[in-house]
C-alpha angles and dihedrals in degrees: 000000000000113000144156111199140170093217132078113289115243100221095191091058092051090052091044089053092066098036114123138161093238094053116099093183140034118187121195127195118195116196105202133184105250125207111256124170109288093001115124100161143349121237113211123203119194137189088217105193093050094039091054092049092050093046088053092049091050089052092054093045091051091052089053096040099044105017093237116168102214133007130179132187126192119179129187123232124196127020120352117183125221109287092025124123112249097178137012122193118184121186128186123198140157090253135028096237092063094043092051093045093048096047093049091047094049093049091050090049092048089055094043104046115008113099097242119127132186132207122195115237121205144126097287108010147062115175127168120230137160110258 
């Protein structure tokens, strides 16, 4: 499951998408919008065709690099309020060490190379930053 969507992420279905009988570990990362002074939401802009291609490549690289069995990434686009989930990564592997390592590596790579940008929304500021 590799998706970019405007609606709320169903975390349970992301987890279910990686569930396998031969997986001894499923690690889930939830990126949430935290409350900072004057921040009421984050607005995500995405260059969707390239982002989907790059997310697919990251999944393949993680399978090769860490030997994971399944990996899903779902990212929000548009406005996400404080407390909302902006990204969910679920990784299944035979052992927890591979699942944790792959999940952390994928999130770092998403932030580093995938064309997704966020802008803070609040009463007096709008400032662009990488996610």
